[in-house]
Backbone as XML, in Angstrom:
<?xml version="1.0"?>
<chain id="A" units="angstrom">
  <residue number="1" name="MET">
    <atom name="N" x="-5.734" y="-37.072" z="3.767"/>
    <atom name="CA" x="-6.356" y="-36.370" z="2.677"/>
    <atom name="C" x="-5.931" y="-34.905" z="2.753"/>
  </residue>
  <residue number="2" name="SER">
    <atom name="N" x="-5.399" y="-34.399" z="1.666"/>
    <atom name="CA" x="-4.990" y="-33.002" z="1.679"/>
    <atom name="C" x="-5.869" y="-32.186" z="0.748"/>
  </residue>
  <residue number="3" name="GLU">
    <atom name="N" x="-6.058" y="-30.954" z="1.133"/>
    <atom name="CA" x="-6.843" y="-30.037" z="0.306"/>
    <atom name="C" x="-5.903" y="-29.042" z="-0.335"/>
  </residue>
  <residue number="4" name="ASN">
    <atom name="N" x="-6.231" y="-28.649" z="-1.527"/>
    <atom name="CA" x="-5.444" y="-27.643" z="-2.215"/>
    <atom name="C" x="-6.102" y="-26.285" z="-1.974"/>
  </residue>
  <residue number="5" name="HIS">
    <atom name="N" x="-5.419" y="-25.416" z="-1.217"/>
    <atom name="CA" x="-5.960" y="-24.104" z="-0.900"/>
    <atom name="C" x="-5.423" y="-23.026" z="-1.833"/>
  </residue>
  <residue number="6" name="THR">
    <atom name="N" x="-4.834" y="-23.424" z="-2.942"/>
    <atom name="CA" x="-4.282" y="-22.454" z="-3.879"/>
    <atom name="C" x="-5.406" y="-21.624" z="-4.471"/>
  </residue>
  <residue number="7" name="ARG">
    <atom name="N" x="-5.188" y="-20.321" z="-4.501"/>
    <atom name="CA" x="-6.160" y="-19.430" z="-5.111"/>
    <atom name="C" x="-5.396" y="-18.367" z="-5.882"/>
  </residue>
  <residue number="8" name="LEU">
    <atom name="N" x="-6.048" y="-17.807" z="-6.847"/>
    <atom name="CA" x="-5.418" y="-16.759" z="-7.614"/>
    <atom name="C" x="-5.394" y="-15.468" z="-6.810"/>
  </residue>
  <residue number="9" name="ALA">
    <atom name="N" x="-4.296" y="-14.754" z="-6.925"/>
    <atom name="CA" x="-4.200" y="-13.456" z="-6.275"/>
    <atom name="C" x="-5.134" y="-12.488" z="-6.984"/>
  </residue>
  <residue number="10" name="PRO">
    <atom name="N" x="-5.877" y="-11.703" z="-6.232"/>
    <atom name="CA" x="-6.747" y="-10.732" z="-6.885"/>
    <atom name="C" x="-5.895" y="-9.716" z="-7.646"/>
  </residue>
  <residue number="11" name="SER">
    <atom name="N" x="-6.341" y="-9.370" z="-8.827"/>
    <atom name="CA" x="-5.600" y="-8.402" z="-9.626"/>
    <atom name="C" x="-5.873" y="-7.001" z="-9.109"/>
  </residue>
  <residue number="12" name="PRO">
    <atom name="N" x="-4.825" y="-6.317" z="-8.701"/>
    <atom name="CA" x="-5.030" y="-4.940" z="-8.249"/>
    <atom name="C" x="-5.461" y="-4.068" z="-9.431"/>
  </residue>
  <residue number="13" name="ALA">
    <atom name="N" x="-6.322" y="-3.124" z="-9.168"/>
    <atom name="CA" x="-6.724" y="-2.161" z="-10.186"/>
    <atom name="C" x="-5.723" y="-1.013" z="-10.144"/>
  </residue>
  <residue number="14" name="VAL">
    <atom name="N" x="-5.089" y="-0.741" z="-11.285"/>
    <atom name="CA" x="-4.071" y="0.304" z="-11.367"/>
    <atom name="C" x="-4.544" y="1.371" z="-12.335"/>
  </residue>
  <residue number="15" name="ARG">
    <atom name="N" x="-4.452" y="2.620" z="-11.896"/>
    <atom name="CA" x="-4.790" y="3.743" z="-12.768"/>
    <atom name="C" x="-3.899" y="4.916" z="-12.399"/>
  </residue>
  <residue number="16" name="THR">
    <atom name="N" x="-3.839" y="5.894" z="-13.299"/>
    <atom name="CA" x="-3.025" y="7.081" z="-13.064"/>
    <atom name="C" x="-3.909" y="8.321" z="-13.111"/>
  </residue>
  <residue number="17" name="VAL">
    <atom name="N" x="-3.727" y="9.191" z="-12.117"/>
    <atom name="CA" x="-4.455" y="10.456" z="-12.044"/>
    <atom name="C" x="-3.426" y="11.564" z="-11.836"/>
  </residue>
  <residue number="18" name="ASP">
    <atom name="N" x="-3.315" y="12.449" z="-12.793"/>
    <atom name="CA" x="-2.387" y="13.594" z="-12.710"/>
    <atom name="C" x="-0.983" y="13.183" z="-12.286"/>
  </residue>
  <residue number="19" name="GLY">
    <atom name="N" x="-0.470" y="12.109" z="-12.850"/>
    <atom name="CA" x="0.890" y="11.674" z="-12.560"/>
    <atom name="C" x="1.043" y="10.791" z="-11.338"/>
  </residue>
  <residue number="20" name="THR">
    <atom name="N" x="-0.029" y="10.577" z="-10.604"/>
    <atom name="CA" x="0.007" y="9.703" z="-9.436"/>
    <atom name="C" x="-0.585" y="8.353" z="-9.806"/>
  </residue>
  <residue number="21" name="THR">
    <atom name="N" x="0.136" y="7.290" z="-9.497"/>
    <atom name="CA" x="-0.358" y="5.941" z="-9.748"/>
    <atom name="C" x="-1.141" y="5.470" z="-8.535"/>
  </residue>
  <residue number="22" name="ILE">
    <atom name="N" x="-2.393" y="5.084" z="-8.775"/>
    <atom name="CA" x="-3.272" y="4.599" z="-7.712"/>
    <atom name="C" x="-3.449" y="3.100" z="-7.905"/>
  </residue>
  <residue number="23" name="VAL">
    <atom name="N" x="-3.178" y="2.347" z="-6.854"/>
    <atom name="CA" x="-3.316" y="0.897" z="-6.891"/>
    <atom name="C" x="-4.353" y="0.509" z="-5.843"/>
  </residue>
  <residue number="24" name="ALA">
    <atom name="N" x="-5.496" y="-0.001" z="-6.296"/>
    <atom name="CA" x="-6.538" y="-0.467" z="-5.381"/>
    <atom name="C" x="-6.293" y="-1.945" z="-5.095"/>
  </residue>
  <residue number="25" name="LEU">
    <atom name="N" x="-6.041" y="-2.260" z="-3.842"/>
    <atom name="CA" x="-5.715" y="-3.624" z="-3.436"/>
    <atom name="C" x="-6.968" y="-4.290" z="-2.884"/>
  </residue>
  <residue number="26" name="HIS">
    <atom name="N" x="-7.420" y="-5.318" z="-3.569"/>
    <atom name="CA" x="-8.666" y="-6.006" z="-3.237"/>
    <atom name="C" x="-8.399" y="-7.296" z="-2.484"/>
  </residue>
  <residue number="27" name="GLY">
    <atom name="N" x="-9.321" y="-7.660" z="-1.622"/>
    <atom name="CA" x="-9.289" y="-8.971" z="-0.978"/>
    <atom name="C" x="-8.195" y="-9.105" z="0.052"/>
  </residue>
  <residue number="28" name="GLU">
    <atom name="N" x="-7.547" y="-10.242" z="0.024"/>
    <atom name="CA" x="-6.552" y="-10.580" z="1.028"/>
    <atom name="C" x="-5.146" y="-10.324" z="0.515"/>
  </residue>
  <residue number="29" name="ILE">
    <atom name="N" x="-4.336" y="-9.722" z="1.377"/>
    <atom name="CA" x="-2.915" y="-9.559" z="1.082"/>
    <atom name="C" x="-2.192" y="-10.436" z="2.093"/>
  </residue>
  <residue number="30" name="ASP">
    <atom name="N" x="-1.796" y="-11.604" z="1.617"/>
    <atom name="CA" x="-1.213" y="-12.602" z="2.503"/>
    <atom name="C" x="-0.040" y="-13.282" z="1.812"/>
  </residue>
  <residue number="31" name="LEU">
    <atom name="N" x="0.422" y="-14.370" z="2.370"/>
    <atom name="CA" x="1.574" y="-15.083" z="1.831"/>
    <atom name="C" x="1.380" y="-15.468" z="0.372"/>
  </residue>
  <residue number="32" name="VAL">
    <atom name="N" x="0.173" y="-15.816" z="-0.015"/>
    <atom name="CA" x="-0.108" y="-16.239" z="-1.388"/>
    <atom name="C" x="-0.070" y="-15.058" z="-2.351"/>
  </residue>
  <residue number="33" name="THR">
    <atom name="N" x="-0.636" y="-13.933" z="-1.953"/>
    <atom name="CA" x="-0.748" y="-12.782" z="-2.854"/>
    <atom name="C" x="0.436" y="-11.831" z="-2.759"/>
  </residue>
  <residue number="34" name="ALA">
    <atom name="N" x="1.272" y="-11.972" z="-1.741"/>
    <atom name="CA" x="2.364" y="-11.029" z="-1.509"/>
    <atom name="C" x="3.395" y="-11.021" z="-2.635"/>
  </residue>
  <residue number="35" name="ILE">
    <atom name="N" x="3.746" y="-12.169" z="-3.153"/>
    <atom name="CA" x="4.813" y="-12.235" z="-4.168"/>
    <atom name="C" x="4.421" y="-11.508" z="-5.454"/>
  </residue>
  <residue number="36" name="PRO">
    <atom name="N" x="3.261" y="-11.801" z="-6.039"/>
    <atom name="CA" x="2.910" y="-11.048" z="-7.252"/>
    <atom name="C" x="2.663" y="-9.566" z="-6.974"/>
  </residue>
  <residue number="37" name="LEU">
    <atom name="N" x="2.147" y="-9.244" z="-5.806"/>
    <atom name="CA" x="1.927" y="-7.842" z="-5.470"/>
    <atom name="C" x="3.264" y="-7.116" z="-5.333"/>
  </residue>
  <residue number="38" name="ALA">
    <atom name="N" x="4.228" y="-7.731" z="-4.676"/>
    <atom name="CA" x="5.550" y="-7.115" z="-4.533"/>
    <atom name="C" x="6.175" y="-6.868" z="-5.905"/>
  </residue>
  <residue number="39" name="ALA">
    <atom name="N" x="6.016" y="-7.818" z="-6.812"/>
    <atom name="CA" x="6.568" y="-7.659" z="-8.162"/>
    <atom name="C" x="5.924" y="-6.465" z="-8.870"/>
  </residue>
  <residue number="40" name="LEU">
    <atom name="N" x="4.606" y="-6.330" z="-8.765"/>
    <atom name="CA" x="3.912" y="-5.204" z="-9.378"/>
    <atom name="C" x="4.383" y="-3.884" z="-8.777"/>
  </residue>
  <residue number="41" name="LEU">
    <atom name="N" x="4.439" y="-3.809" z="-7.453"/>
    <atom name="CA" x="4.847" y="-2.566" z="-6.798"/>
    <atom name="C" x="6.302" y="-2.229" z="-7.100"/>
  </residue>
  <residue number="42" name="ASP">
    <atom name="N" x="7.155" y="-3.242" z="-7.244"/>
    <atom name="CA" x="8.547" y="-2.997" z="-7.640"/>
    <atom name="C" x="8.603" y="-2.302" z="-8.997"/>
  </residue>
  <residue number="43" name="ILE">
    <atom name="N" x="7.784" y="-2.757" z="-9.928"/>
    <atom name="CA" x="7.744" y="-2.146" z="-11.256"/>
    <atom name="C" x="7.241" y="-0.712" z="-11.165"/>
  </residue>
  <residue number="44" name="LEU">
    <atom name="N" x="6.170" y="-0.512" z="-10.413"/>
    <atom name="CA" x="5.577" y="0.824" z="-10.297"/>
    <atom name="C" x="6.492" y="1.812" z="-9.573"/>
  </residue>
  <residue number="45" name="ALA">
    <atom name="N" x="7.376" y="1.298" z="-8.728"/>
    <atom name="CA" x="8.286" y="2.154" z="-7.964"/>
    <atom name="C" x="9.667" y="2.241" z="-8.597"/>
  </residue>
  <residue number="46" name="SER">
    <atom name="N" x="9.828" y="1.729" z="-9.795"/>
    <atom name="CA" x="11.161" y="1.645" z="-10.385"/>
    <atom name="C" x="11.653" y="2.937" z="-11.028"/>
  </residue>
  <residue number="47" name="GLY">
    <atom name="N" x="10.761" y="3.839" z="-11.346"/>
    <atom name="CA" x="11.178" y="5.076" z="-12.002"/>
    <atom name="C" x="11.672" y="6.113" z="-11.010"/>
  </residue>
  <residue number="48" name="PRO">
    <atom name="N" x="12.156" y="7.232" z="-11.544"/>
    <atom name="CA" x="12.579" y="8.311" z="-10.651"/>
    <atom name="C" x="11.369" y="8.993" z="-10.017"/>
  </residue>
  <residue number="49" name="GLN">
    <atom name="N" x="11.461" y="9.280" z="-8.751"/>
    <atom name="CA" x="10.422" y="9.953" z="-7.980"/>
    <atom name="C" x="9.024" y="9.362" z="-8.188"/>
  </residue>
  <residue number="50" name="PRO">
    <atom name="N" x="8.869" y="8.064" z="-7.910"/>
    <atom name="CA" x="7.541" y="7.459" z="-8.067"/>
    <atom name="C" x="6.532" y="8.094" z="-7.114"/>
  </residue>
  <residue number="51" name="ASP">
    <atom name="N" x="5.316" y="8.228" z="-7.578"/>
    <atom name="CA" x="4.236" y="8.813" z="-6.786"/>
    <atom name="C" x="3.110" y="7.790" z="-6.737"/>
  </residue>
  <residue number="52" name="LEU">
    <atom name="N" x="3.020" y="7.068" z="-5.619"/>
    <atom name="CA" x="2.077" y="5.961" z="-5.494"/>
    <atom name="C" x="1.079" y="6.186" z="-4.367"/>
  </residue>
  <residue number="53" name="VAL">
    <atom name="N" x="-0.153" y="5.799" z="-4.643"/>
    <atom name="CA" x="-1.197" y="5.734" z="-3.619"/>
    <atom name="C" x="-1.714" y="4.304" z="-3.623"/>
  </residue>
  <residue number="54" name="LEU">
    <atom name="N" x="-1.648" y="3.657" z="-2.476"/>
    <atom name="CA" x="-2.194" y="2.312" z="-2.336"/>
    <atom name="C" x="-3.534" y="2.429" z="-1.624"/>
  </residue>
  <residue number="55" name="ASP">
    <atom name="N" x="-4.595" y="2.166" z="-2.362"/>
    <atom name="CA" x="-5.951" y="2.243" z="-1.815"/>
    <atom name="C" x="-6.280" y="0.908" z="-1.171"/>
  </residue>
  <residue number="56" name="LEU">
    <atom name="N" x="-6.256" y="0.870" z="0.144"/>
    <atom name="CA" x="-6.477" y="-0.360" z="0.905"/>
    <atom name="C" x="-7.932" y="-0.538" z="1.328"/>
  </residue>
  <residue number="57" name="ARG">
    <atom name="N" x="-8.791" y="0.385" z="0.947"/>
    <atom name="CA" x="-10.196" y="0.285" z="1.367"/>
    <atom name="C" x="-10.860" y="-1.003" z="0.908"/>
  </residue>
  <residue number="58" name="PRO">
    <atom name="N" x="-10.565" y="-1.517" z="-0.315"/>
    <atom name="CA" x="-11.198" y="-2.785" z="-0.716"/>
    <atom name="C" x="-10.543" y="-4.023" z="-0.084"/>
  </residue>
  <residue number="59" name="MET">
    <atom name="N" x="-9.446" y="-3.835" z="0.672"/>
    <atom name="CA" x="-8.726" y="-4.946" z="1.274"/>
    <atom name="C" x="-9.521" y="-5.514" z="2.440"/>
  </residue>
  <residue number="60" name="SER">
    <atom name="N" x="-9.617" y="-6.842" z="2.504"/>
    <atom name="CA" x="-10.360" y="-7.476" z="3.590"/>
    <atom name="C" x="-9.460" y="-8.090" z="4.660"/>
  </residue>
  <residue number="61" name="PHE">
    <atom name="N" x="-8.164" y="-8.304" z="4.329"/>
    <atom name="CA" x="-7.270" y="-8.985" z="5.271"/>
    <atom name="C" x="-5.836" y="-8.685" z="4.875"/>
  </residue>
  <residue number="62" name="ILE">
    <atom name="N" x="-4.967" y="-8.565" z="5.873"/>
    <atom name="CA" x="-3.530" y="-8.450" z="5.622"/>
    <atom name="C" x="-2.793" y="-9.205" z="6.716"/>
  </residue>
  <residue number="63" name="ASP">
    <atom name="N" x="-1.753" y="-9.931" z="6.334"/>
    <atom name="CA" x="-0.924" y="-10.622" z="7.317"/>
    <atom name="C" x="0.481" y="-10.035" z="7.287"/>
  </residue>
  <residue number="64" name="CYS">
    <atom name="N" x="1.416" y="-10.676" z="7.990"/>
    <atom name="CA" x="2.768" y="-10.122" z="8.072"/>
    <atom name="C" x="3.455" y="-10.081" z="6.704"/>
  </residue>
  <residue number="65" name="ALA">
    <atom name="N" x="3.144" y="-11.022" z="5.820"/>
    <atom name="CA" x="3.711" y="-10.976" z="4.471"/>
    <atom name="C" x="3.214" y="-9.741" z="3.726"/>
  </residue>
  <residue number="66" name="GLY">
    <atom name="N" x="1.945" y="-9.406" z="3.916"/>
    <atom name="CA" x="1.382" y="-8.208" z="3.310"/>
    <atom name="C" x="2.007" y="-6.945" z="3.864"/>
  </residue>
  <residue number="67" name="LEU">
    <atom name="N" x="2.223" y="-6.902" z="5.176"/>
    <atom name="CA" x="2.900" y="-5.756" z="5.778"/>
    <atom name="C" x="4.311" y="-5.615" z="5.230"/>
  </residue>
  <residue number="68" name="GLY">
    <atom name="N" x="4.963" y="-6.747" z="5.019"/>
    <atom name="CA" x="6.305" y="-6.725" z="4.442"/>
    <atom name="C" x="6.310" y="-6.122" z="3.047"/>
  </residue>
  <residue number="69" name="VAL">
    <atom name="N" x="5.291" y="-6.427" z="2.255"/>
    <atom name="CA" x="5.177" y="-5.860" z="0.913"/>
    <atom name="C" x="5.000" y="-4.344" z="0.999"/>
  </residue>
  <residue number="70" name="LEU">
    <atom name="N" x="4.168" y="-3.879" z="1.920"/>
    <atom name="CA" x="3.970" y="-2.441" z="2.075"/>
    <atom name="C" x="5.271" y="-1.749" z="2.484"/>
  </residue>
  <residue number="71" name="CYS">
    <atom name="N" x="6.007" y="-2.353" z="3.397"/>
    <atom name="CA" x="7.282" y="-1.777" z="3.832"/>
    <atom name="C" x="8.301" y="-1.774" z="2.697"/>
  </residue>
  <residue number="72" name="ARG">
    <atom name="N" x="8.344" y="-2.849" z="1.939"/>
    <atom name="CA" x="9.258" y="-2.919" z="0.794"/>
    <atom name="C" x="8.935" y="-1.811" z="-0.207"/>
  </residue>
  <residue number="73" name="ALA">
    <atom name="N" x="7.650" y="-1.629" z="-0.510"/>
    <atom name="CA" x="7.241" y="-0.582" z="-1.451"/>
    <atom name="C" x="7.641" y="0.788" z="-0.911"/>
  </residue>
  <residue number="74" name="ARG">
    <atom name="N" x="7.399" y="1.016" z="0.357"/>
    <atom name="CA" x="7.767" y="2.302" z="0.970"/>
    <atom name="C" x="9.256" y="2.555" z="0.841"/>
  </residue>
  <residue number="75" name="ASN">
    <atom name="N" x="10.052" y="1.554" z="1.164"/>
    <atom name="CA" x="11.507" y="1.713" z="1.105"/>
    <atom name="C" x="11.992" y="1.981" z="-0.322"/>
  </residue>
  <residue number="76" name="ARG">
    <atom name="N" x="11.422" y="1.285" z="-1.294"/>
    <atom name="CA" x="11.817" y="1.497" z="-2.690"/>
    <atom name="C" x="11.418" y="2.886" z="-3.179"/>
  </residue>
  <residue number="77" name="VAL">
    <atom name="N" x="10.227" y="3.317" z="-2.804"/>
    <atom name="CA" x="9.764" y="4.653" z="-3.209"/>
    <atom name="C" x="10.653" y="5.723" z="-2.581"/>
  </residue>
  <residue number="78" name="ARG">
    <atom name="N" x="10.928" y="5.588" z="-1.311"/>
    <atom name="CA" x="11.783" y="6.580" z="-0.627"/>
    <atom name="C" x="13.189" y="6.599" z="-1.204"/>
  </residue>
  <residue number="79" name="ALA">
    <atom name="N" x="13.727" y="5.446" z="-1.550"/>
    <atom name="CA" x="15.075" y="5.382" z="-2.131"/>
    <atom name="C" x="15.155" y="6.127" z="-3.457"/>
  </residue>
  <residue number="80" name="ARG">
    <atom name="N" x="14.008" y="6.268" z="-4.108"/>
    <atom name="CA" x="13.959" y="6.978" z="-5.393"/>
    <atom name="C" x="13.361" y="8.375" z="-5.229"/>
  </residue>
  <residue number="81" name="HIS">
    <atom name="N" x="13.330" y="8.854" z="-3.987"/>
    <atom name="CA" x="12.851" y="10.197" z="-3.654"/>
    <atom name="C" x="11.412" y="10.425" z="-4.100"/>
  </residue>
  <residue number="82" name="GLY">
    <atom name="N" x="10.591" y="9.380" z="-3.942"/>
    <atom name="CA" x="9.191" y="9.459" z="-4.319"/>
    <atom name="C" x="8.292" y="9.607" z="-3.109"/>
  </residue>
  <residue number="83" name="ARG">
    <atom name="N" x="7.028" y="9.361" z="-3.349"/>
    <atom name="CA" x="6.014" y="9.502" z="-2.307"/>
    <atom name="C" x="5.060" y="8.318" z="-2.361"/>
  </residue>
  <residue number="84" name="LEU">
    <atom name="N" x="4.768" y="7.756" z="-1.191"/>
    <atom name="CA" x="3.826" y="6.647" z="-1.069"/>
    <atom name="C" x="2.803" y="7.008" z="-0.008"/>
  </residue>
  <residue number="85" name="ARG">
    <atom name="N" x="1.526" y="6.856" z="-0.352"/>
    <atom name="CA" x="0.454" y="7.065" z="0.604"/>
    <atom name="C" x="-0.440" y="5.842" z="0.645"/>
  </residue>
  <residue number="86" name="LEU">
    <atom name="N" x="-1.001" y="5.589" z="1.824"/>
    <atom name="CA" x="-1.991" y="4.531" z="1.999"/>
    <atom name="C" x="-3.342" y="5.192" z="2.236"/>
  </residue>
  <residue number="87" name="VAL">
    <atom name="N" x="-4.386" y="4.598" z="1.675"/>
    <atom name="CA" x="-5.744" y="5.083" z="1.904"/>
    <atom name="C" x="-6.511" y="3.972" z="2.605"/>
  </residue>
  <residue number="88" name="THR">
    <atom name="N" x="-6.966" y="4.260" z="3.815"/>
    <atom name="CA" x="-7.773" y="3.307" z="4.560"/>
    <atom name="C" x="-8.489" y="4.028" z="5.692"/>
  </residue>
  <residue number="89" name="GLY">
    <atom name="N" x="-9.651" y="3.580" z="5.983"/>
    <atom name="CA" x="-10.374" y="4.060" z="7.151"/>
    <atom name="C" x="-10.579" y="2.920" z="8.129"/>
  </residue>
  <residue number="90" name="ASN">
    <atom name="N" x="-9.942" y="1.793" z="7.846"/>
    <atom name="CA" x="-10.131" y="0.585" z="8.624"/>
    <atom name="C" x="-9.354" y="0.670" z="9.939"/>
  </residue>
  <residue number="91" name="ARG">
    <atom name="N" x="-10.064" y="0.797" z="11.028"/>
    <atom name="CA" x="-9.435" y="0.920" z="12.348"/>
    <atom name="C" x="-8.639" y="-0.334" z="12.730"/>
  </residue>
  <residue number="92" name="ARG">
    <atom name="N" x="-9.114" y="-1.495" z="12.293"/>
    <atom name="CA" x="-8.376" y="-2.738" z="12.581"/>
    <atom name="C" x="-7.005" y="-2.712" z="11.925"/>
  </residue>
  <residue number="93" name="PHE">
    <atom name="N" x="-6.960" y="-2.265" z="10.671"/>
    <atom name="CA" x="-5.680" y="-2.184" z="9.971"/>
    <atom name="C" x="-4.753" y="-1.188" z="10.675"/>
  </residue>
  <residue number="94" name="LEU">
    <atom name="N" x="-5.296" y="-0.066" z="11.103"/>
    <atom name="CA" x="-4.483" y="0.929" z="11.810"/>
    <atom name="C" x="-3.941" y="0.370" z="13.121"/>
  </residue>
  <residue number="95" name="ARG">
    <atom name="N" x="-4.750" y="-0.456" z="13.801"/>
    <atom name="CA" x="-4.278" y="-1.130" z="15.023"/>
    <atom name="C" x="-3.145" y="-2.090" z="14.700"/>
  </residue>
  <residue number="96" name="ILE">
    <atom name="N" x="-3.260" y="-2.782" z="13.571"/>
    <atom name="CA" x="-2.198" y="-3.704" z="13.150"/>
    <atom name="C" x="-0.906" y="-2.930" z="12.916"/>
  </residue>
  <residue number="97" name="LEU">
    <atom name="N" x="-1.010" y="-1.778" z="12.244"/>
    <atom name="CA" x="0.184" y="-0.952" z="12.025"/>
    <atom name="C" x="0.821" y="-0.562" z="13.356"/>
  </residue>
  <residue number="98" name="ARG">
    <atom name="N" x="-0.002" y="-0.145" z="14.316"/>
    <atom name="CA" x="0.532" y="0.236" z="15.625"/>
    <atom name="C" x="1.180" y="-0.960" z="16.317"/>
  </residue>
  <residue number="99" name="ALA">
    <atom name="N" x="0.511" y="-2.099" z="16.286"/>
    <atom name="CA" x="1.036" y="-3.292" z="16.960"/>
    <atom name="C" x="2.350" y="-3.758" z="16.338"/>
  </residue>
  <residue number="100" name="ALA">
    <atom name="N" x="2.502" y="-3.544" z="15.041"/>
    <atom name="CA" x="3.728" y="-3.956" z="14.339"/>
    <atom name="C" x="4.826" y="-2.897" z="14.451"/>
  </residue>
  <residue number="101" name="GLY">
    <atom name="N" x="4.547" y="-1.805" z="15.146"/>
    <atom name="CA" x="5.541" y="-0.744" z="15.270"/>
    <atom name="C" x="5.673" y="0.098" z="14.016"/>
  </residue>
  <residue number="102" name="LEU">
    <atom name="N" x="4.632" y="0.090" z="13.178"/>
    <atom name="CA" x="4.675" y="0.816" z="11.914"/>
    <atom name="C" x="3.827" y="2.080" z="11.914"/>
  </residue>
  <residue number="103" name="ALA">
    <atom name="N" x="3.217" y="2.404" z="13.037"/>
    <atom name="CA" x="2.458" y="3.659" z="13.124"/>
    <atom name="C" x="3.454" y="4.798" z="12.964"/>
  </residue>
  <residue number="104" name="GLY">
    <atom name="N" x="3.145" y="5.738" z="12.119"/>
    <atom name="CA" x="4.050" y="6.848" z="11.871"/>
    <atom name="C" x="5.037" y="6.592" z="10.752"/>
  </residue>
  <residue number="105" name="VAL">
    <atom name="N" x="5.084" y="5.369" z="10.256"/>
    <atom name="CA" x="5.997" y="5.039" z="9.162"/>
    <atom name="C" x="5.384" y="5.386" z="7.813"/>
  </residue>
  <residue number="106" name="PHE">
    <atom name="N" x="4.078" y="5.213" z="7.711"/>
    <atom name="CA" x="3.362" y="5.467" z="6.461"/>
    <atom name="C" x="2.543" y="6.736" z="6.559"/>
  </residue>
  <residue number="107" name="GLU">
    <atom name="N" x="2.393" y="7.402" z="5.423"/>
    <atom name="CA" x="1.451" y="8.512" z="5.312"/>
    <atom name="C" x="0.099" y="7.875" z="5.010"/>
  </residue>
  <residue number="108" name="VAL">
    <atom name="N" x="-0.850" y="8.023" z="5.935"/>
    <atom name="CA" x="-2.141" y="7.350" z="5.824"/>
    <atom name="C" x="-3.249" y="8.393" z="5.742"/>
  </residue>
  <residue number="109" name="HIS">
    <atom name="N" x="-4.175" y="8.172" z="4.817"/>
    <atom name="CA" x="-5.331" y="9.051" z="4.650"/>
    <atom name="C" x="-6.592" y="8.209" z="4.673"/>
  </residue>
  <residue number="110" name="SER">
    <atom name="N" x="-7.684" y="8.798" z="5.114"/>
    <atom name="CA" x="-8.941" y="8.068" z="5.178"/>
    <atom name="C" x="-9.728" y="8.133" z="3.874"/>
  </residue>
  <residue number="111" name="ASP">
    <atom name="N" x="-9.375" y="9.069" z="2.994"/>
    <atom name="CA" x="-10.069" y="9.114" z="1.704"/>
    <atom name="C" x="-9.085" y="9.440" z="0.586"/>
  </residue>
  <residue number="112" name="LEU">
    <atom name="N" x="-9.454" y="9.027" z="-0.601"/>
    <atom name="CA" x="-8.573" y="9.136" z="-1.762"/>
    <atom name="C" x="-8.293" y="10.579" z="-2.139"/>
  </residue>
  <residue number="113" name="SER">
    <atom name="N" x="-9.283" y="11.435" z="-2.050"/>
    <atom name="CA" x="-9.069" y="12.829" z="-2.452"/>
    <atom name="C" x="-7.981" y="13.496" z="-1.607"/>
  </residue>
  <residue number="114" name="ARG">
    <atom name="N" x="-7.955" y="13.203" z="-0.322"/>
    <atom name="CA" x="-6.896" y="13.767" z="0.535"/>
    <atom name="C" x="-5.531" y="13.175" z="0.200"/>
  </residue>
  <residue number="115" name="ALA">
    <atom name="N" x="-5.499" y="11.920" z="-0.139"/>
    <atom name="CA" x="-4.229" y="11.289" z="-0.491"/>
    <atom name="C" x="-3.655" y="11.879" z="-1.767"/>
  </residue>
  <residue number="116" name="LEU">
    <atom name="N" x="-4.512" y="12.354" z="-2.640"/>
    <atom name="CA" x="-4.054" y="12.910" z="-3.911"/>
    <atom name="C" x="-3.649" y="14.374" z="-3.817"/>
  </residue>
  <residue number="117" name="GLU">
    <atom name="N" x="-3.904" y="15.017" z="-2.697"/>
    <atom name="CA" x="-3.487" y="16.411" z="-2.524"/>
    <atom name="C" x="-1.971" y="16.492" z="-2.524"/>
  </residue>
  <residue number="118" name="ARG">
    <atom name="N" x="-1.454" y="17.570" z="-3.024"/>
    <atom name="CA" x="-0.005" y="17.764" z="-3.142"/>
    <atom name="C" x="0.608" y="18.493" z="-1.954"/>
  </residue>
  <residue number="119" name="THR">
    <atom name="N" x="-0.163" y="18.795" z="-0.921"/>
    <atom name="CA" x="0.324" y="19.629" z="0.164"/>
    <atom name="C" x="1.443" y="18.995" z="0.975"/>
  </residue>
  <residue number="120" name="ARG">
    <atom name="N" x="1.504" y="17.669" z="1.033"/>
    <atom name="CA" x="2.528" y="17.013" z="1.828"/>
    <atom name="C" x="3.545" y="16.300" z="0.948"/>
  </residue>
  <residue number="121" name="ALA">
    <atom name="N" x="3.764" y="16.745" z="-0.243"/>
    <atom name="CA" x="4.664" y="16.059" z="-1.184"/>
    <atom name="C" x="5.997" y="15.749" z="-0.519"/>
  </residue>
  <residue number="122" name="GLY">
    <atom name="N" x="6.405" y="14.504" z="-0.685"/>
    <atom name="CA" x="7.702" y="14.082" z="-0.192"/>
    <atom name="C" x="7.723" y="13.630" z="1.251"/>
  </residue>
  <residue number="123" name="ASP">
    <atom name="N" x="6.633" y="13.724" z="1.978"/>
    <atom name="CA" x="6.637" y="13.345" z="3.390"/>
    <atom name="C" x="5.940" y="12.009" z="3.553"/>
  </residue>
  <residue number="124" name="ASN">
    <atom name="N" x="6.716" y="10.937" z="3.717"/>
    <atom name="CA" x="6.174" y="9.591" z="3.887"/>
    <atom name="C" x="6.220" y="9.144" z="5.334"/>
  </residue>
  <residue number="125" name="SER">
    <atom name="N" x="6.403" y="10.042" z="6.247"/>
    <atom name="CA" x="6.583" y="9.607" z="7.636"/>
    <atom name="C" x="5.443" y="10.060" z="8.534"/>
  </residue>
  <residue number="126" name="LEU">
    <atom name="N" x="4.279" y="10.243" z="7.977"/>
    <atom name="CA" x="3.145" y="10.733" z="8.754"/>
    <atom name="C" x="2.002" y="9.747" z="8.772"/>
  </residue>
  <residue number="127" name="VAL">
    <atom name="N" x="1.267" y="9.746" z="9.827"/>
    <atom name="CA" x="-0.039" y="9.111" z="9.828"/>
    <atom name="C" x="-1.012" y="10.262" z="9.958"/>
  </residue>
  <residue number="128" name="ALA">
    <atom name="N" x="-1.696" y="10.565" z="8.877"/>
    <atom name="CA" x="-2.578" y="11.738" z="8.848"/>
    <atom name="C" x="-3.978" y="11.275" z="8.515"/>
  </residue>
  <residue number="129" name="MET">
    <atom name="N" x="-4.723" y="10.937" z="9.522"/>
    <atom name="CA" x="-6.100" y="10.506" z="9.292"/>
    <atom name="C" x="-6.955" y="11.744" z="9.148"/>
  </residue>
  <residue number="130" name="GLY">
    <atom name="N" x="-7.487" y="11.931" z="7.967"/>
    <atom name="CA" x="-8.312" y="13.105" z="7.782"/>
    <atom name="C" x="-9.306" y="12.920" z="6.694"/>
  </residue>
</chain>
């Protein structure tokens, strides 16, 4: 007897504030949700100098497929001379980044207002918990 574990990927909430696109990622970012999320982030990062903030605070789980999506988004944004920030205060997620060798790869903020500040424009290689 097999069970169907198919579920719909949660729709990220996307909004723009002063030219910065904020994407709130809800629920689980895993093998099932990674493909549509990657497609959305590819679109959002397709212009010149994309300015993206990924709000991970509503996220409840991330696996290696989800980490791959974050890395892909970072690489695409950097290739277009843009800026990508992550917003999270989740210590477990930060431990996952360290364990995966990704600590210091992303600019990370604990609150949205700090992520939206322009003081570090262009620097995607920091982990700045503040």
